[in-house]
PDB file with SEQRES, HELIX, SHEET and CRYST1 records, atoms N, CA, C and O in Angstrom:
SEQRES   1 A   81  UNK UNK UNK UNK UNK UNK UNK UNK UNK UNK UNK UNK UNK          
SEQRES   2 A   81  UNK UNK UNK UNK UNK UNK UNK UNK UNK UNK UNK UNK UNK          
SEQRES   3 A   81  UNK UNK UNK UNK UNK UNK UNK UNK UNK UNK UNK UNK UNK          
SEQRES   4 A   81  UNK UNK UNK UNK UNK UNK UNK UNK UNK UNK UNK UNK UNK          
SEQRES   5 A   81  UNK UNK UNK UNK UNK UNK UNK UNK UNK UNK UNK UNK UNK          
SEQRES   6 A   81  UNK UNK UNK UNK UNK UNK UNK UNK UNK UNK UNK UNK UNK          
SEQRES   7 A   81  UNK UNK UNK                                                  
HELIX    1 AA1 UNK A    2  UNK A   11  1                                  10    
HELIX    2 AA2 UNK A   74  UNK A   76  5                                   3    
SHEET    1 AA1 4 UNK A  18  UNK A  23  0                                        
SHEET    2 AA1 4 UNK A  26  UNK A  36 -1                                        
SHEET    3 AA1 4 UNK A  59  UNK A  64 -1                                        
SHEET    4 AA1 4 UNK A  69  UNK A  73 -1                                        
SHEET    1 AA2 2 UNK A  39  UNK A  44  0                                        
SHEET    2 AA2 2 UNK A  47  UNK A  52 -1                                        
CRYST1    1.000    1.000    1.000  90.00  90.00  90.00 P 1           1          
ATOM      1  N   UNK A   1      28.420-250.520  67.283  1.00  0.00           N  
ATOM      2  CA  UNK A   1      29.494-249.539  67.305  1.00  0.00           C  
ATOM      3  C   UNK A   1      28.924-248.124  67.457  1.00  0.00           C  
ATOM      4  O   UNK A   1      29.431-247.342  68.262  1.00  0.00           O  
ATOM      5  N   UNK A   2      27.902-247.793  66.712  1.00  0.00           N  
ATOM      6  CA  UNK A   2      27.326-246.453  66.793  1.00  0.00           C  
ATOM      7  C   UNK A   2      26.727-246.177  68.165  1.00  0.00           C  
ATOM      8  O   UNK A   2      26.855-245.067  68.683  1.00  0.00           O  
ATOM      9  N   UNK A   3      26.076-247.172  68.757  1.00  0.00           N  
ATOM     10  CA  UNK A   3      25.450-246.986  70.059  1.00  0.00           C  
ATOM     11  C   UNK A   3      26.494-246.667  71.120  1.00  0.00           C  
ATOM     12  O   UNK A   3      26.277-245.776  71.941  1.00  0.00           O  
ATOM     13  N   UNK A   4      27.629-247.379  71.123  1.00  0.00           N  
ATOM     14  CA  UNK A   4      28.663-247.110  72.126  1.00  0.00           C  
ATOM     15  C   UNK A   4      29.246-245.710  71.939  1.00  0.00           C  
ATOM     16  O   UNK A   4      29.560-245.044  72.925  1.00  0.00           O  
ATOM     17  N   UNK A   5      29.396-245.252  70.702  1.00  0.00           N  
ATOM     18  CA  UNK A   5      29.881-243.900  70.455  1.00  0.00           C  
ATOM     19  C   UNK A   5      28.894-242.881  71.001  1.00  0.00           C  
ATOM     20  O   UNK A   5      29.293-241.889  71.610  1.00  0.00           O  
ATOM     21  N   UNK A   6      27.599-243.125  70.783  1.00  0.00           N  
ATOM     22  CA  UNK A   6      26.565-242.222  71.281  1.00  0.00           C  
ATOM     23  C   UNK A   6      26.593-242.161  72.803  1.00  0.00           C  
ATOM     24  O   UNK A   6      26.541-241.076  73.381  1.00  0.00           O  
ATOM     25  N   UNK A   7      26.674-243.317  73.456  1.00  0.00           N  
ATOM     26  CA  UNK A   7      26.694-243.355  74.920  1.00  0.00           C  
ATOM     27  C   UNK A   7      27.935-242.662  75.465  1.00  0.00           C  
ATOM     28  O   UNK A   7      27.860-241.958  76.472  1.00  0.00           O  
ATOM     29  N   UNK A   8      29.075-242.856  74.811  1.00  0.00           N  
ATOM     30  CA  UNK A   8      30.308-242.208  75.236  1.00  0.00           C  
ATOM     31  C   UNK A   8      30.185-240.692  75.096  1.00  0.00           C  
ATOM     32  O   UNK A   8      30.591-239.956  75.996  1.00  0.00           O  
ATOM     33  N   UNK A   9      29.636-240.223  73.995  1.00  0.00           N  
ATOM     34  CA  UNK A   9      29.469-238.790  73.762  1.00  0.00           C  
ATOM     35  C   UNK A   9      28.509-238.188  74.787  1.00  0.00           C  
ATOM     36  O   UNK A   9      28.717-237.068  75.253  1.00  0.00           O  
ATOM     37  N   UNK A  10      27.464-238.926  75.135  1.00  0.00           N  
ATOM     38  CA  UNK A  10      26.477-238.435  76.089  1.00  0.00           C  
ATOM     39  C   UNK A  10      27.106-238.183  77.459  1.00  0.00           C  
ATOM     40  O   UNK A  10      26.675-237.284  78.181  1.00  0.00           O  
ATOM     41  N   UNK A  11      28.121-238.971  77.822  1.00  0.00           N  
ATOM     42  CA  UNK A  11      28.786-238.833  79.115  1.00  0.00           C  
ATOM     43  C   UNK A  11      29.815-237.704  79.121  1.00  0.00           C  
ATOM     44  O   UNK A  11      30.272-237.301  80.191  1.00  0.00           O  
ATOM     45  N   UNK A  12      30.185-237.188  77.953  1.00  0.00           N  
ATOM     46  CA  UNK A  12      31.206-236.149  77.868  1.00  0.00           C  
ATOM     47  C   UNK A  12      30.730-234.853  78.510  1.00  0.00           C  
ATOM     48  O   UNK A  12      29.565-234.471  78.402  1.00  0.00           O  
ATOM     49  N   UNK A  13      31.656-234.199  79.170  1.00  0.00           N  
ATOM     50  CA  UNK A  13      31.355-232.900  79.761  1.00  0.00           C  
ATOM     51  C   UNK A  13      31.612-231.841  78.701  1.00  0.00           C  
ATOM     52  O   UNK A  13      32.671-231.820  78.073  1.00  0.00           O  
ATOM     53  N   UNK A  14      30.641-230.967  78.508  1.00  0.00           N  
ATOM     54  CA  UNK A  14      30.754-229.906  77.511  1.00  0.00           C  
ATOM     55  C   UNK A  14      30.053-228.655  78.023  1.00  0.00           C  
ATOM     56  O   UNK A  14      29.467-228.657  79.105  1.00  0.00           O  
ATOM     57  N   UNK A  15      30.118-227.599  77.242  1.00  0.00           N  
ATOM     58  CA  UNK A  15      29.439-226.356  77.603  1.00  0.00           C  
ATOM     59  C   UNK A  15      27.964-226.657  77.847  1.00  0.00           C  
ATOM     60  O   UNK A  15      27.306-227.286  77.018  1.00  0.00           O  
ATOM     61  N   UNK A  16      27.447-226.203  78.996  1.00  0.00           N  
ATOM     62  CA  UNK A  16      26.061-226.446  79.356  1.00  0.00           C  
ATOM     63  C   UNK A  16      25.862-227.629  80.292  1.00  0.00           C  
ATOM     64  O   UNK A  16      24.789-227.783  80.875  1.00  0.00           O  
ATOM     65  N   UNK A  17      26.892-228.472  80.444  1.00  0.00           N  
ATOM     66  CA  UNK A  17      26.782-229.633  81.335  1.00  0.00           C  
ATOM     67  C   UNK A  17      26.716-229.197  82.790  1.00  0.00           C  
ATOM     68  O   UNK A  17      27.375-228.238  83.192  1.00  0.00           O  
ATOM     69  N   UNK A  18      25.918-229.907  83.573  1.00  0.00           N  
ATOM     70  CA  UNK A  18      25.902-229.707  85.016  1.00  0.00           C  
ATOM     71  C   UNK A  18      26.926-230.658  85.610  1.00  0.00           C  
ATOM     72  O   UNK A  18      26.940-231.846  85.290  1.00  0.00           O  
ATOM     73  N   UNK A  19      27.790-230.128  86.483  1.00  0.00           N  
ATOM     74  CA  UNK A  19      28.855-230.931  87.077  1.00  0.00           C  
ATOM     75  C   UNK A  19      28.862-230.779  88.594  1.00  0.00           C  
ATOM     76  O   UNK A  19      28.273-229.849  89.144  1.00  0.00           O  
ATOM     77  N   UNK A  20      29.542-231.712  89.257  1.00  0.00           N  
ATOM     78  CA  UNK A  20      29.690-231.641  90.708  1.00  0.00           C  
ATOM     79  C   UNK A  20      31.110-232.056  91.075  1.00  0.00           C  
ATOM     80  O   UNK A  20      31.787-232.755  90.321  1.00  0.00           O  
ATOM     81  N   UNK A  21      31.544-231.608  92.253  1.00  0.00           N  
ATOM     82  CA  UNK A  21      32.868-231.946  92.747  1.00  0.00           C  
ATOM     83  C   UNK A  21      32.852-231.863  94.267  1.00  0.00           C  
ATOM     84  O   UNK A  21      32.015-231.185  94.863  1.00  0.00           O  
ATOM     85  N   UNK A  22      33.804-232.576  94.882  1.00  0.00           N  
ATOM     86  CA  UNK A  22      33.912-232.545  96.331  1.00  0.00           C  
ATOM     87  C   UNK A  22      34.521-231.212  96.749  1.00  0.00           C  
ATOM     88  O   UNK A  22      35.480-230.733  96.144  1.00  0.00           O  
ATOM     89  N   UNK A  23      33.943-230.620  97.797  1.00  0.00           N  
ATOM     90  CA  UNK A  23      34.423-229.332  98.281  1.00  0.00           C  
ATOM     91  C   UNK A  23      34.149-229.268  99.774  1.00  0.00           C  
ATOM     92  O   UNK A  23      33.002-229.390 100.203  1.00  0.00           O  
ATOM     93  N   UNK A  24      35.200-229.076 100.569  1.00  0.00           N  
ATOM     94  CA  UNK A  24      35.031-229.052 102.015  1.00  0.00           C  
ATOM     95  C   UNK A  24      34.481-230.384 102.492  1.00  0.00           C  
ATOM     96  O   UNK A  24      35.011-231.439 102.143  1.00  0.00           O  
ATOM     97  N   UNK A  25      33.435-230.342 103.279  1.00  0.00           N  
ATOM     98  CA  UNK A  25      32.802-231.561 103.781  1.00  0.00           C  
ATOM     99  C   UNK A  25      31.605-231.990 102.947  1.00  0.00           C  
ATOM    100  O   UNK A  25      30.836-232.857 103.362  1.00  0.00           O  
ATOM    101  N   UNK A  26      31.443-231.387 101.770  1.00  0.00           N  
ATOM    102  CA  UNK A  26      30.274-231.702 100.960  1.00  0.00           C  
ATOM    103  C   UNK A  26      30.586-231.731  99.483  1.00  0.00           C  
ATOM    104  O   UNK A  26      31.702-232.035  99.060  1.00  0.00           O  
ATOM    105  N   UNK A  27      29.568-231.405  98.713  1.00  0.00           N  
ATOM    106  CA  UNK A  27      29.669-231.410  97.260  1.00  0.00           C  
ATOM    107  C   UNK A  27      29.199-230.070  96.724  1.00  0.00           C  
ATOM    108  O   UNK A  27      28.181-229.534  97.162  1.00  0.00           O  
ATOM    109  N   UNK A  28      29.951-229.534  95.768  1.00  0.00           N  
ATOM    110  CA  UNK A  28      29.556-228.298  95.093  1.00  0.00           C  
ATOM    111  C   UNK A  28      29.069-228.662  93.692  1.00  0.00           C  
ATOM    112  O   UNK A  28      29.462-229.686  93.133  1.00  0.00           O  
ATOM    113  N   UNK A  29      28.214-227.817  93.135  1.00  0.00           N  
ATOM    114  CA  UNK A  29      27.688-228.057  91.793  1.00  0.00           C  
ATOM    115  C   UNK A  29      27.720-226.774  90.977  1.00  0.00           C  
ATOM    116  O   UNK A  29      27.807-225.677  91.529  1.00  0.00           O  
ATOM    117  N   UNK A  30      27.651-226.920  89.676  1.00  0.00           N  
ATOM    118  CA  UNK A  30      27.592-225.763  88.796  1.00  0.00           C  
ATOM    119  C   UNK A  30      27.369-226.184  87.361  1.00  0.00           C  
ATOM    120  O   UNK A  30      27.255-227.369  87.048  1.00  0.00           O  
ATOM    121  N   UNK A  31      27.309-225.188  86.496  1.00  0.00           N  
ATOM    122  CA  UNK A  31      27.076-225.403  85.066  1.00  0.00           C  
ATOM    123  C   UNK A  31      28.296-224.916  84.289  1.00  0.00           C  
ATOM    124  O   UNK A  31      28.768-223.802  84.513  1.00  0.00           O  
ATOM    125  N   UNK A  32      28.802-225.736  83.387  1.00  0.00           N  
ATOM    126  CA  UNK A  32      29.967-225.385  82.573  1.00  0.00           C  
ATOM    127  C   UNK A  32      29.569-224.289  81.589  1.00  0.00           C  
ATOM    128  O   UNK A  32      28.646-224.463  80.793  1.00  0.00           O  
ATOM    129  N   UNK A  33      30.279-223.151  81.651  1.00  0.00           N  
ATOM    130  CA  UNK A  33      29.980-222.058  80.726  1.00  0.00           C  
ATOM    131  C   UNK A  33      31.006-221.952  79.603  1.00  0.00           C  
ATOM    132  O   UNK A  33      30.708-221.398  78.545  1.00  0.00           O  
ATOM    133  N   UNK A  34      32.221-222.480  79.824  1.00  0.00           N  
ATOM    134  CA  UNK A  34      33.260-222.487  78.787  1.00  0.00           C  
ATOM    135  C   UNK A  34      34.168-223.688  79.007  1.00  0.00           C  
ATOM    136  O   UNK A  34      34.345-224.134  80.141  1.00  0.00           O  
ATOM    137  N   UNK A  35      34.749-224.219  77.919  1.00  0.00           N  
ATOM    138  CA  UNK A  35      35.748-225.284  78.012  1.00  0.00           C  
ATOM    139  C   UNK A  35      36.993-224.854  77.244  1.00  0.00           C  
ATOM    140  O   UNK A  35      36.903-224.119  76.260  1.00  0.00           O  
ATOM    141  N   UNK A  36      38.160-225.321  77.703  1.00  0.00           N  
ATOM    142  CA  UNK A  36      39.435-224.932  77.095  1.00  0.00           C  
ATOM    143  C   UNK A  36      40.340-226.150  76.961  1.00  0.00           C  
ATOM    144  O   UNK A  36      40.450-226.952  77.888  1.00  0.00           O  
ATOM    145  N   UNK A  37      40.990-226.288  75.804  1.00  0.00           N  
ATOM    146  CA  UNK A  37      41.961-227.359  75.597  1.00  0.00           C  
ATOM    147  C   UNK A  37      43.377-226.792  75.553  1.00  0.00           C  
ATOM    148  O   UNK A  37      44.267-227.358  74.917  1.00  0.00           O  
ATOM    149  N   UNK A  38      43.571-225.674  76.234  1.00  0.00           N  
ATOM    150  CA  UNK A  38      44.888-225.042  76.355  1.00  0.00           C  
ATOM    151  C   UNK A  38      44.960-224.408  77.741  1.00  0.00           C  
ATOM    152  O   UNK A  38      43.974-224.399  78.477  1.00  0.00           O  
ATOM    153  N   UNK A  39      46.107-223.890  78.087  1.00  0.00           N  
ATOM    154  CA  UNK A  39      46.247-223.219  79.380  1.00  0.00           C  
ATOM    155  C   UNK A  39      45.378-221.967  79.412  1.00  0.00           C  
ATOM    156  O   UNK A  39      45.348-221.192  78.456  1.00  0.00           O  
ATOM    157  N   UNK A  40      44.674-221.782  80.520  1.00  0.00           N  
ATOM    158  CA  UNK A  40      43.792-220.625  80.657  1.00  0.00           C  
ATOM    159  C   UNK A  40      43.949-220.056  82.063  1.00  0.00           C  
ATOM    160  O   UNK A  40      44.099-220.797  83.034  1.00  0.00           O  
ATOM    161  N   UNK A  41      43.912-218.726  82.156  1.00  0.00           N  
ATOM    162  CA  UNK A  41      43.961-218.040  83.444  1.00  0.00           C  
ATOM    163  C   UNK A  41      42.738-217.150  83.557  1.00  0.00           C  
ATOM    164  O   UNK A  41      42.423-216.388  82.643  1.00  0.00           O  
ATOM    165  N   UNK A  42      42.057-217.252  84.679  1.00  0.00           N  
ATOM    166  CA  UNK A  42      40.885-216.421  84.966  1.00  0.00           C  
ATOM    167  C   UNK A  42      41.111-215.729  86.301  1.00  0.00           C  
ATOM    168  O   UNK A  42      41.724-216.300  87.203  1.00  0.00           O  
ATOM    169  N   UNK A  43      40.619-214.503  86.429  1.00  0.00           N  
ATOM    170  CA  UNK A  43      40.644-213.811  87.712  1.00  0.00           C  
ATOM    171  C   UNK A  43      39.313-214.075  88.400  1.00  0.00           C  
ATOM    172  O   UNK A  43      38.252-213.679  87.916  1.00  0.00           O  
ATOM    173  N   UNK A  44      39.394-214.759  89.547  1.00  0.00           N  
ATOM    174  CA  UNK A  44      38.204-215.146  90.304  1.00  0.00           C  
ATOM    175  C   UNK A  44      38.364-214.628  91.725  1.00  0.00           C  
ATOM    176  O   UNK A  44      39.312-214.995  92.420  1.00  0.00           O  
ATOM    177  N   UNK A  45      37.449-213.785  92.154  1.00  0.00           N  
ATOM    178  CA  UNK A  45      37.499-213.175  93.493  1.00  0.00           C  
ATOM    179  C   UNK A  45      38.847-212.511  93.762  1.00  0.00           C  
ATOM    180  O   UNK A  45      39.375-212.597  94.871  1.00  0.00           O  
ATOM    181  N   UNK A  46      39.404-211.848  92.743  1.00  0.00           N  
ATOM    182  CA  UNK A  46      40.649-211.111  92.890  1.00  0.00           C  
ATOM    183  C   UNK A  46      41.910-211.949  92.791  1.00  0.00           C  
ATOM    184  O   UNK A  46      43.009-211.400  92.875  1.00  0.00           O  
ATOM    185  N   UNK A  47      41.794-213.258  92.616  1.00  0.00           N  
ATOM    186  CA  UNK A  47      42.962-214.142  92.485  1.00  0.00           C  
ATOM    187  C   UNK A  47      43.031-214.698  91.072  1.00  0.00           C  
ATOM    188  O   UNK A  47      42.009-215.045  90.479  1.00  0.00           O  
ATOM    189  N   UNK A  48      44.260-214.782  90.535  1.00  0.00           N  
ATOM    190  CA  UNK A  48      44.445-215.380  89.212  1.00  0.00           C  
ATOM    191  C   UNK A  48      44.554-216.892  89.377  1.00  0.00           C  
ATOM    192  O   UNK A  48      45.413-217.390  90.105  1.00  0.00           O  
ATOM    193  N   UNK A  49      43.677-217.606  88.697  1.00  0.00           N  
ATOM    194  CA  UNK A  49      43.628-219.064  88.749  1.00  0.00           C  
ATOM    195  C   UNK A  49      43.975-219.593  87.360  1.00  0.00           C  
ATOM    196  O   UNK A  49      43.408-219.149  86.362  1.00  0.00           O  
ATOM    197  N   UNK A  50      44.914-220.549  87.298  1.00  0.00           N  
ATOM    198  CA  UNK A  50      45.348-221.119  86.023  1.00  0.00           C  
ATOM    199  C   UNK A  50      45.133-222.623  86.022  1.00  0.00           C  
ATOM    200  O   UNK A  50      45.399-223.300  87.015  1.00  0.00           O  
ATOM    201  N   UNK A  51      44.654-223.135  84.910  1.00  0.00           N  
ATOM    202  CA  UNK A  51      44.532-224.571  84.690  1.00  0.00           C  
ATOM    203  C   UNK A  51      45.068-224.867  83.292  1.00  0.00           C  
ATOM    204  O   UNK A  51      44.840-224.105  82.352  1.00  0.00           O  
ATOM    205  N   UNK A  52      45.776-225.973  83.171  1.00  0.00           N  
ATOM    206  CA  UNK A  52      46.333-226.383  81.881  1.00  0.00           C  
ATOM    207  C   UNK A  52      45.403-227.402  81.235  1.00  0.00           C  
ATOM    208  O   UNK A  52      45.575-228.610  81.391  1.00  0.00           O  
ATOM    209  N   UNK A  53      44.423-226.895  80.515  1.00  0.00           N  
ATOM    210  CA  UNK A  53      43.493-227.766  79.810  1.00  0.00           C  
ATOM    211  C   UNK A  53      44.171-228.427  78.631  1.00  0.00           C  
ATOM    212  O   UNK A  53      45.094-227.869  78.040  1.00  0.00           O  
ATOM    213  N   UNK A  54      43.710-229.621  78.290  1.00  0.00           N  
ATOM    214  CA  UNK A  54      44.243-230.351  77.145  1.00  0.00           C  
ATOM    215  C   UNK A  54      43.164-231.288  76.625  1.00  0.00           C  
ATOM    216  O   UNK A  54      42.146-231.503  77.284  1.00  0.00           O  
ATOM    217  N   UNK A  55      43.387-231.837  75.458  1.00  0.00           N  
ATOM    218  CA  UNK A  55      42.435-232.794  74.898  1.00  0.00           C  
ATOM    219  C   UNK A  55      42.328-233.975  75.857  1.00  0.00           C  
ATOM    220  O   UNK A  55      43.345-234.556  76.234  1.00  0.00           O  
ATOM    221  N   UNK A  56      41.126-234.331  76.249  1.00  0.00           N  
ATOM    222  CA  UNK A  56      40.927-235.432  77.185  1.00  0.00           C  
ATOM    223  C   UNK A  56      40.887-235.005  78.640  1.00  0.00           C  
ATOM    224  O   UNK A  56      40.493-235.791  79.501  1.00  0.00           O  
ATOM    225  N   UNK A  57      41.287-233.775  78.932  1.00  0.00           N  
ATOM    226  CA  UNK A  57      41.210-233.228  80.294  1.00  0.00           C  
ATOM    227  C   UNK A  57      41.079-231.708  80.190  1.00  0.00           C  
ATOM    228  O   UNK A  57      41.989-230.963  80.553  1.00  0.00           O  
ATOM    229  N   UNK A  58      39.938-231.274  79.691  1.00  0.00           N  
ATOM    230  CA  UNK A  58      39.714-229.852  79.430  1.00  0.00           C  
ATOM    231  C   UNK A  58      39.661-229.046  80.719  1.00  0.00           C  
ATOM    232  O   UNK A  58      39.301-229.562  81.777  1.00  0.00           O  
ATOM    233  N   UNK A  59      40.025-227.772  80.614  1.00  0.00           N  
ATOM    234  CA  UNK A  59      39.784-226.823  81.703  1.00  0.00           C  
ATOM    235  C   UNK A  59      38.338-226.365  81.560  1.00  0.00           C  
ATOM    236  O   UNK A  59      37.873-226.085  80.456  1.00  0.00           O  
ATOM    237  N   UNK A  60      37.633-226.290  82.684  1.00  0.00           N  
ATOM    238  CA  UNK A  60      36.209-225.949  82.677  1.00  0.00           C  
ATOM    239  C   UNK A  60      35.969-224.706  83.508  1.00  0.00           C  
ATOM    240  O   UNK A  60      36.341-224.655  84.680  1.00  0.00           O  
ATOM    241  N   UNK A  61      35.348-223.701  82.906  1.00  0.00           N  
ATOM    242  CA  UNK A  61      34.925-222.504  83.638  1.00  0.00           C  
ATOM    243  C   UNK A  61      33.482-222.762  84.029  1.00  0.00           C  
ATOM    244  O   UNK A  61      32.618-222.931  83.169  1.00  0.00           O  
ATOM    245  N   UNK A  62      33.223-222.793  85.336  1.00  0.00           N  
ATOM    246  CA  UNK A  62      31.941-223.250  85.864  1.00  0.00           C  
ATOM    247  C   UNK A  62      31.271-222.145  86.663  1.00  0.00           C  
ATOM    248  O   UNK A  62      31.903-221.505  87.504  1.00  0.00           O  
ATOM    249  N   UNK A  63      29.981-221.921  86.396  1.00  0.00           N  
ATOM    250  CA  UNK A  63      29.197-220.971  87.187  1.00  0.00           C  
ATOM    251  C   UNK A  63      28.379-221.753  88.207  1.00  0.00           C  
ATOM    252  O   UNK A  63      27.614-222.650  87.854  1.00  0.00           O  
ATOM    253  N   UNK A  64      28.553-221.395  89.480  1.00  0.00           N  
ATOM    254  CA  UNK A  64      27.806-222.043  90.547  1.00  0.00           C  
ATOM    255  C   UNK A  64      26.437-221.386  90.698  1.00  0.00           C  
ATOM    256  O   UNK A  64      26.197-220.308  90.155  1.00  0.00           O  
ATOM    257  N   UNK A  65      25.548-222.034  91.429  1.00  0.00           N  
ATOM    258  CA  UNK A  65      24.180-221.536  91.583  1.00  0.00           C  
ATOM    259  C   UNK A  65      24.121-220.143  92.199  1.00  0.00           C  
ATOM    260  O   UNK A  65      23.202-219.376  91.910  1.00  0.00           O  
ATOM    261  N   UNK A  66      25.100-219.807  93.053  1.00  0.00           N  
ATOM    262  CA  UNK A  66      25.103-218.485  93.693  1.00  0.00           C  
ATOM    263  C   UNK A  66      25.702-217.403  92.797  1.00  0.00           C  
ATOM    264  O   UNK A  66      25.817-216.249  93.211  1.00  0.00           O  
ATOM    265  N   UNK A  67      26.089-217.772  91.557  1.00  0.00           N  
ATOM    266  CA  UNK A  67      26.635-216.810  90.610  1.00  0.00           C  
ATOM    267  C   UNK A  67      28.148-216.712  90.622  1.00  0.00           C  
ATOM    268  O   UNK A  67      28.725-216.067  89.746  1.00  0.00           O  
ATOM    269  N   UNK A  68      28.810-217.338  91.594  1.00  0.00           N  
ATOM    270  CA  UNK A  68      30.272-217.321  91.627  1.00  0.00           C  
ATOM    271  C   UNK A  68      30.816-218.306  90.592  1.00  0.00           C  
ATOM    272  O   UNK A  68      30.102-219.197  90.133  1.00  0.00           O  
ATOM    273  N   UNK A  69      32.085-218.135  90.233  1.00  0.00           N  
ATOM    274  CA  UNK A  69      32.709-218.972  89.211  1.00  0.00           C  
ATOM    275  C   UNK A  69      33.910-219.710  89.772  1.00  0.00           C  
ATOM    276  O   UNK A  69      34.572-219.242  90.699  1.00  0.00           O  
ATOM    277  N   UNK A  70      34.183-220.881  89.188  1.00  0.00           N  
ATOM    278  CA  UNK A  70      35.373-221.654  89.517  1.00  0.00           C  
ATOM    279  C   UNK A  70      35.988-222.160  88.224  1.00  0.00           C  
ATOM    280  O   UNK A  70      35.316-222.255  87.197  1.00  0.00           O  
ATOM    281  N   UNK A  71      37.271-222.482  88.285  1.00  0.00           N  
ATOM    282  CA  UNK A  71      37.993-223.045  87.148  1.00  0.00           C  
ATOM    283  C   UNK A  71      38.531-224.400  87.587  1.00  0.00           C  
ATOM    284  O   UNK A  71      39.341-224.480  88.510  1.00  0.00           O  
ATOM    285  N   UNK A  72      38.089-225.446  86.938  1.00  0.00           N  
ATOM    286  CA  UNK A  72      38.454-226.816  87.305  1.00  0.00           C  
ATOM    287  C   UNK A  72      38.913-227.567  86.069  1.00  0.00           C  
ATOM    288  O   UNK A  72      38.599-227.185  84.942  1.00  0.00           O  
ATOM    289  N   UNK A  73      39.663-228.647  86.295  1.00  0.00           N  
ATOM    290  CA  UNK A  73      39.970-229.574  85.218  1.00  0.00           C  
ATOM    291  C   UNK A  73      38.892-230.648  85.175  1.00  0.00           C  
ATOM    292  O   UNK A  73      38.259-230.955  86.185  1.00  0.00           O  
ATOM    293  N   UNK A  74      38.698-231.203  84.009  1.00  0.00           N  
ATOM    294  CA  UNK A  74      37.682-232.236  83.820  1.00  0.00           C  
ATOM    295  C   UNK A  74      37.856-233.383  84.815  1.00  0.00           C  
ATOM    296  O   UNK A  74      36.871-233.929  85.312  1.00  0.00           O  
ATOM    297  N   UNK A  75      39.107-233.748  85.105  1.00  0.00           N  
ATOM    298  CA  UNK A  75      39.351-234.870  86.017  1.00  0.00           C  
ATOM    299  C   UNK A  75      38.964-234.548  87.462  1.00  0.00           C  
ATOM    300  O   UNK A  75      38.874-235.455  88.290  1.00  0.00           O  
ATOM    301  N   UNK A  76      38.734-233.268  87.775  1.00  0.00           N  
ATOM    302  CA  UNK A  76      38.367-232.858  89.130  1.00  0.00           C  
ATOM    303  C   UNK A  76      36.856-232.879  89.371  1.00  0.00           C  
ATOM    304  O   UNK A  76      36.408-232.697  90.503  1.00  0.00           O  
ATOM    305  N   UNK A  77      36.075-233.097  88.321  1.00  0.00           N  
ATOM    306  CA  UNK A  77      34.612-233.036  88.439  1.00  0.00           C  
ATOM    307  C   UNK A  77      33.987-234.286  87.832  1.00  0.00           C  
ATOM    308  O   UNK A  77      34.659-235.076  87.169  1.00  0.00           O  
ATOM    309  N   UNK A  78      32.696-234.449  88.072  1.00  0.00           N  
ATOM    310  CA  UNK A  78      31.938-235.484  87.379  1.00  0.00           C  
ATOM    311  C   UNK A  78      30.601-234.905  86.955  1.00  0.00           C  
ATOM    312  O   UNK A  78      30.120-233.929  87.530  1.00  0.00           O  
ATOM    313  N   UNK A  79      30.017-235.511  85.954  1.00  0.00           N  
ATOM    314  CA  UNK A  79      28.740-235.025  85.432  1.00  0.00           C  
ATOM    315  C   UNK A  79      27.649-235.214  86.479  1.00  0.00           C  
ATOM    316  O   UNK A  79      27.583-236.260  87.125  1.00  0.00           O  
ATOM    317  N   UNK A  80      26.800-234.215  86.651  1.00  0.00           N  
ATOM    318  CA  UNK A  80      25.770-234.248  87.688  1.00  0.00           C  
ATOM    319  C   UNK A  80      24.419-234.703  87.166  1.00  0.00           C  
ATOM    320  O   UNK A  80      23.568-235.096  87.964  1.00  0.00           O  
ATOM    321  N   UNK A  81      24.181-234.665  85.836  1.00  0.00           N  
ATOM    322  CA  UNK A  81      22.853-235.093  85.367  1.00  0.00           C  
ATOM    323  C   UNK A  81      22.835-236.509  84.930  1.00  0.00           C  
ATOM    324  O   UNK A  81      21.793-237.013  84.510  1.00  0.00           O  
TER     325      UNK A  81                                                      
END                                                                             
């Protein structure tokens, strides 16, 4: 029982996790800098982006390698490591 809990926790996306998602004809990657279990709005490149985070499908504020940021839901990404 403890081992399955550990393995499940290890797969969870949290602050500091590296994630990837499909974007255009390829895959984008980044590092989660914040997680939210409520509705959150961020201004990204002059546009207000809103995601309704909740328990089990958190909103993730992600910093990409080029320094730009995106706001995604957990269900839109997968763990990259």
